[in-house]
C-alpha positions in Angstrom: -27.3 6.8 -10.4 -29.7 4.3 -8.2 -28.2 2.9 -5.1 -29.7 0.1 -3.0 -28.2 -0.2 0.6 -28.4 -3.2 2.8 -26.5 -4.2 5.9 -25.8 -7.9 7.1 -25.0 -9.1 10.7 -22.1 -7.5 12.4 -19.5 -10.4 12.5 -17.6 -11.5 9.5 -15.1 -12.2 6.9 -16.3 -10.7 3.9 -18.3 -7.4 4.4 -20.3 -5.9 1.6 -21.1 -2.3 0.7 -24.1 -2.1 -1.6 -23.8 0.5 -4.2 -26.9 0.2 -6.3 -27.8 3.5 -7.4 -26.9 6.7 -5.4 -29.5 9.4 -6.0 -27.0 12.2 -5.0 -23.9 13.3 -3.6 -25.4 13.5 -0.2 -26.5 9.7 -0.2 -23.7 7.5 1.3 -23.9 3.8 0.6 -23.6 1.6 3.7 -21.0 -1.0 4.2 -22.6 -4.5 4.4 -20.9 -7.8 5.5 -21.2 -10.3 2.8 -19.6 -13.4 4.5 -19.0 -14.0 8.2 -16.6 -16.5 9.4 -14.7 -17.4 12.6 -11.0 -18.4 11.8 -10.2 -20.5 8.7 -9.9 -24.2 7.9 -8.2 -26.5 5.1 -10.0 -29.5 6.5 -12.7 -31.3 4.4 -16.0 -31.5 6.1 -17.1 -34.8 7.3 -20.8 -36.1 7.7 -22.0 -32.8 7.3 -20.1 -31.4 10.4 -18.2 -28.1 10.1 -14.5 -28.5 10.0 -12.3 -27.6 12.9 -10.7 -24.3 12.8 -7.1 -24.4 11.8 -5.2 -24.2 15.2 -2.9 -21.3 13.9 -5.7 -19.6 11.8 -5.2 -16.5 13.9 -1.8 -16.2 12.0 -3.5 -16.7 8.7 -5.4 -13.5 7.5 -7.3 -13.7 4.4 -5.9 -10.7 2.5 -6.3 -11.1 -1.1 -9.7 -11.9 -2.9 -10.5 -12.3 -6.6 -13.1 -14.2 -8.7 -13.2 -16.3 -11.9 -16.1 -15.7 -14.5 -18.2 -18.2 -12.6 -17.9 -16.4 -9.3 -15.6 -18.8 -7.7 -13.6 -17.0 -4.9 -9.8 -17.2 -4.8 -8.0 -15.9 -1.6 -4.4 -15.5 -0.3 -3.4 -16.1 3.2 0.1 -14.5 3.2 2.6 -16.2 5.3 3.9 -13.0 6.7 3.0 -13.4 10.4 3.5 -17.4 10.4 4.9 -19.8 7.8 2.4 -22.7 9.6 -0.6 -22.2 7.1 -1.2 -25.2 4.9 -1.5 -22.9 1.9 -0.9 -19.4 0.9 -3.4 -19.4 -2.1 -6.7 -21.3 -1.8 -10.2 -21.3 -3.1 -13.2 -20.1 -0.7 -16.3 -22.0 0.0 -18.8 -19.0 -0.3 -21.7 -21.1 0.2 -21.2 -21.7 3.9 -22.2 -19.0 6.0 -20.9 -19.7 9.5 -18.1 -21.4 11.3 -14.6 -21.3 10.0 -13.9 -20.1 6.4 -13.5 -23.4 4.3 -10.3 -22.9 2.1 -9.1 -25.5 -0.5 -5.5 -25.1 -1.5 -4.8 -24.0 -4.9 -3.6 -25.7 -7.1 -2.9 -28.2 -4.2 -1.3 -28.5 -0.7 2.0 -29.8 -2.4 2.0 -26.8 -4.8 1.8 -24.6 -1.6 4.6 -26.4 0.2 7.1 -23.9 1.9 9.8 -26.8 1.7 8.9 -27.5 -2.1 10.9 -26.6 -5.2 11.5 -22.9 -4.7 10.9 -22.2 -8.5 7.4 -23.8 -8.7 6.1 -24.1 -5.1 4.0 -21.2 -3.7 5.6 -20.0 -0.5 4.2 -16.6 0.2 1.5 -15.2 -1.9 -0.2 -11.8 -1.2 -0.9 -10.3 -4.7 -2.6 -12.3 -7.4 -4.5 -11.9 -10.4 -7.5 -13.9 -11.8 -7.2 -13.6 -15.7 -10.8 -14.5 -17.0 -9.8 -13.9 -20.7 -7.2 -16.6 -20.8 -8.5 -18.8 -18.0 -5.5 -18.4 -15.9 -4.3 -17.2 -12.4 -1.2 -15.1 -12.1 0.4 -15.8 -8.6 3.0 -13.3 -7.2 5.3 -15.1 -4.9 7.3 -12.8 -2.5 9.6 -15.8 -1.8 10.4 -15.4 1.8 8.1 -16.5 4.6 7.9 -15.4 8.3 11.2 -16.0 10.0 13.5 -15.7 7.0 15.7 -12.7 6.5 15.9 -13.2 2.6 14.2 -15.1 0.0 15.6 -18.4 -1.1 17.4 -18.3 -4.6 14.6 -18.8 -7.4 11.7 -18.3 -4.9 10.7 -14.7 -6.0 8.5 -15.4 -9.1 5.2 -15.3 -11.0 3.6 -18.5 -11.6 0.8 -18.5 -14.4 -1.6 -21.4 -13.6 -4.6 -22.7 -15.4 -7.8 -22.0 -13.4 -9.7 -25.3 -14.1 -6.7 -27.7 -13.4 -4.2 -25.9 -11.6 -1.5 -26.9 -14.1 1.5 -24.7 -14.3 1.3 -22.7 -17.7 4.5 -20.6 -17.2 7.2 -19.7 -14.4 8.8 -16.4 -14.7 11.9 -15.9 -12.5 12.0 -12.5 -11.0 15.8 -12.8 -10.1 17.6 -9.8 -11.3 14.6 -7.5 -10.9 13.9 -8.2 -7.2 16.2 -8.1 -4.2 16.1 -11.2 -2.1 16.7 -9.2 1.1 15.0 -5.9 0.5 12.0 -6.5 -1.8 8.4 -6.8 -0.8 6.4 -7.8 -4.0 3.1 -6.6 -3.0 0.5 -6.5 -5.7 0.1 -7.7 -9.6 -2.0 -6.6 -12.2 -2.4 -8.0 -15.7 -3.3 -6.7 -19.2 -4.9 -9.8 -20.2 -5.1 -9.1 -24.1 -1.4 -8.3 -24.1 -0.3 -10.8 -21.5 1.8 -8.2 -19.7 2.0 -7.9 -16.0 2.9 -5.1 -13.6 4.1 -5.7 -10.1 4.5 -3.4 -7.2 7.7 -3.8 -5.0 7.0 -1.5 -1.8 10.5 -2.4 -0.4 9.2 -2.6 3.1 11.9 -5.1 4.0 14.5 -2.4 3.4 12.8 0.5 5.4 13.3 3.2 6.2 15.2 3.5 2.9 12.7 1.5 0.9 14.0 0.0 -2.3 10.8 0.6 -4.0 10.2 -0.2 -7.8 7.7 -1.3 -10.4 8.2 -4.6 -12.4 6.9 -5.1 -16.0 6.6 -8.9 -16.8 6.0 -10.0 -20.5 4.5 -13.6 -20.5 5.3 -14.0 -24.2 9.0 -13.6 -23.7 9.2 -14.6 -20.2 11.2 -11.6 -19.2 11.0 -9.0 -16.5 12.2 -5.4 -16.2 12.4 -3.1 -13.4 11.7 0.6 -13.7 11.2 3.6 -11.5 13.7 2.0 -8.9 13.5 4.2 -5.8 11.6 6.8 -7.6 9.7 9.4 -5.2 6.2 8.8 -6.6 6.6 5.3 -5.4 8.4 6.1 -2.2 7.1 6.5 1.3 5.9 10.1 1.6 8.2 12.0 4.0 6.4 13.2 7.3 3.4 10.9 6.4 2.1 8.7 9.3 -0.2 5.6 8.7 -3.2 6.1 10.7 -6.3 3.4 11.3 -9.3 4.0 13.7 -7.9 7.4 14.8 -4.6 6.0 16.1 -1.1 5.7 14.5 -0.3 2.1 13.3 2.4 0.6 15.4 3.2 3.8 17.4 7.0 4.0 18.0 7.7 1.7 15.2 6.3 3.6 12.1 4.9 1.6 9.3 6.7 2.3 6.1 5.1 0.9 3.0 5.8 2.2 -0.4 3.9 1.5 -3.6 1.2 -1.1 -2.8 -2.1 -1.0 -4.7 -1.9 -0.9 -8.5 -4.7 -1.2 -11.0 -5.1 -0.9 -14.9 -7.9 0.8 -16.9 -10.1 -1.4 -18.8 -8.3 -0.9 -21.9 -5.0 -1.7 -20.3 -3.7 1.7 -21.4 -3.5 3.3 -17.9 -1.5 2.2 -14.8 -2.5 3.6 -11.4 -0.8 3.3 -8.0 -0.9 4.4 -4.6 1.6 4.6 -1.7 0.5 3.2 1.7 2.6 5.3 3.7 1.6 8.3 1.4 -1.5 10.4 0.3 -1.6 10.5 -3.3 -2.8 8.6 -6.5 -0.5 8.5 -9.5 -1.0 7.2 -13.0 1.1 6.4 -16.1 0.5 5.4 -19.7 1.5 1.7 -20.1 2.5 2.3 -23.7 5.9 3.7 -22.4 6.2 0.9 -19.8 5.7 -1.7 -22.8 8.6 0.1 -24.6 11.9 -1.7 -23.6 13.9 1.1 -25.1 12.1 3.6 -23.1 14.7 5.6 -20.8 14.1 6.2 -17.0 13.6 10.1 -17.9 11.0 9.3 -20.3 9.1 7.1 -18.1 9.3 9.6 -15.2 8.2 12.4 -17.3 4.9 10.6 -18.3 3.9 10.1 -14.5 0.6 12.0 -13.6 -0.3 13.1 -10.0 -3.9 12.7 -9.7 -4.3 14.3 -6.3 -4.7 13.4 -2.7 -6.7 10.4 -1.8 -7.8 11.4 1.7 -6.2 8.7 3.8 -3.7 6.0 3.8 -4.3 3.2 1.2 -3.9 -0.4 0.3 -5.6 -2.0 -2.6 -7.0 -0.7 -6.0 -9.4 -1.9 -8.5 -11.2 -0.6 -11.6 -14.7 -1.3 -12.9 -15.7 -1.7 -16.5 -16.5 1.9 -16.7 -12.9 2.8 -15.7 -13.8 4.1 -12.3 -11.2 3.5 -9.8 -11.7 2.1 -6.2 -9.3 2.5 -3.3 -9.3 1.0 0.0 -8.8 3.8 2.7 -7.3 2.2 5.9 -7.5 5.9 7.6 -11.3 6.3 7.2 -12.0 2.4 7.1 -13.6 2.4 3.9 -13.4 2.9 0.1 -12.7 5.9 -2.1 -13.6 6.1 -5.7 -11.7 8.2 -8.3 -13.7 8.8 -11.5 -11.1 9.7 -14.5 -13.9 11.3 -16.4 -14.7 14.0 -13.9 -11.3 13.7 -11.9 -13.5 13.6 -8.8 -12.1 11.9 -5.7 -14.6 10.9 -3.0 -15.0 8.8 0.0 -17.7 6.4 -1.1 -18.5 4.7 2.1 -16.7 3.9 5.5 -17.6 1.9 8.7 -15.9 1.6 12.0 -16.4 -2.1 11.7 -13.8 -2.2 8.9 -10.3 -3.0 10.0 -7.7 -2.7 7.4 -9.7 -2.6 4.2 -7.4 -4.5 1.9 -7.9 -5.9 -1.6 -10.8 -4.8 -3.7 -12.1 -7.0 -6.6 -15.1 -7.1 -9.0 -17.4 -9.8 -8.9 -18.7 -11.2 -12.3 -22.1 -9.9 -11.4 -20.7 -6.3 -11.3 -20.4 -6.2 -7.3 -17.4 -4.8 -5.9 -15.8 -6.8 -3.0 -13.0 -5.9 -0.7 -11.3 -7.7 2.1 -10.7 -6.2 5.5 -7.7 -8.1 6.7 -6.8 -6.6 10.0 -3.3 -7.2 8.9 -1.7 -4.6 11.1 -3.2 -6.0 14.2 -2.0 -9.5 13.1 1.5 -8.1 13.0 0.9 -6.4 16.3 0.0 -9.6 17.9 -3.4 -7.9 18.8 -5.7 -10.7 17.1 -6.5 -13.6 19.6 -7.6 -17.2 18.6 -11.4 -17.4 18.4 -11.6 -13.5 17.5 -14.0 -13.6 14.3 -12.5 -10.3 13.4 -9.0 -12.2 12.5 -10.8 -13.4 9.4 -12.8 -10.6 8.1 -13.4 -9.1 4.6 -15.7 -6.4 3.4 -17.5 -5.9 0.0 -19.0 -3.2 -1.7 -22.1 -4.4 -3.8 -22.7 -2.3 -6.9 -25.7 -3.1 -9.4 -25.1 -3.4 -13.0 -27.1 -0.3 -13.5 -24.8 1.7 -11.5 
């Protein structure tokens, strides 16, 4: 495997780790910043001038990133720290290399209004999926925004939107499978051929007794089922402390996040997940999850423990060859798991990465992951004008890898 390594300037939003051909196990790819921005803006540039940074962009961290078939970048700015962001789901102008990250609300500012209709307006999106097969975007709305103790009725939902027009394809209510006070609807992956989605509920709002669970959504029927409710494989692992940059995250107030990152194998037959306040990777055949008649005992018996990742984790993604990439918040980098060889290894890391968050595969074959610094946002450690407040990282992998 041949790997080409590059490094970009040391400020940024989207950092890139070039993985073009690794000659041997001893060759470690180097993390590389892909895009660098200071703050974010939803304003339209005028007369060629850079738009002004959104005054509250310090509280609008870019967490999620995914690409359509043409390479358009969609990003999420969850309203977890502040509800003031004009949008929680946007497209990102990747042509601009300096100044604030230029965002355009998707499908519109009105469609992202906190005070809009709870059943159709996006209030708080962290996880979403760009469906290149059907030309859709599946947005997972947690429902609640910062300052609310529970999600309003009808606000916890999945909205399926057309990528080109932003038109609503279908709204799927998660009432009955999500708890308005306890649920933290974290991430979503989609079997595009079968049009079935899988959602992780980390239950963080009910910590320390997290009401974790996995939600299976069928677009055709418009129905959702909750499985593995409070199962240990999805739950906070006893005795585990979340570490980042050599220190406990929120010392004295332990971070307790259950199931977080989830991913599907390319054929949609295997679902993977990790627990942030945990250490291990798990998998489950999706065939049993698609059987509405399957009992909890049958589902539990099919769970596979694939071993220790090596650090605390956040997001997951798989490439076309089925290899799994896991963001490692403890070691500031990314881990790769190869299901063919069962090998788990730290692929690359860098002290410049602060909370590696969401990984995604660019249509050119590169692996991109955000470095959201989300833990620092919650702790109030990010200051206005600090370019690290809007930083991501990416791993670049050639098509020959």
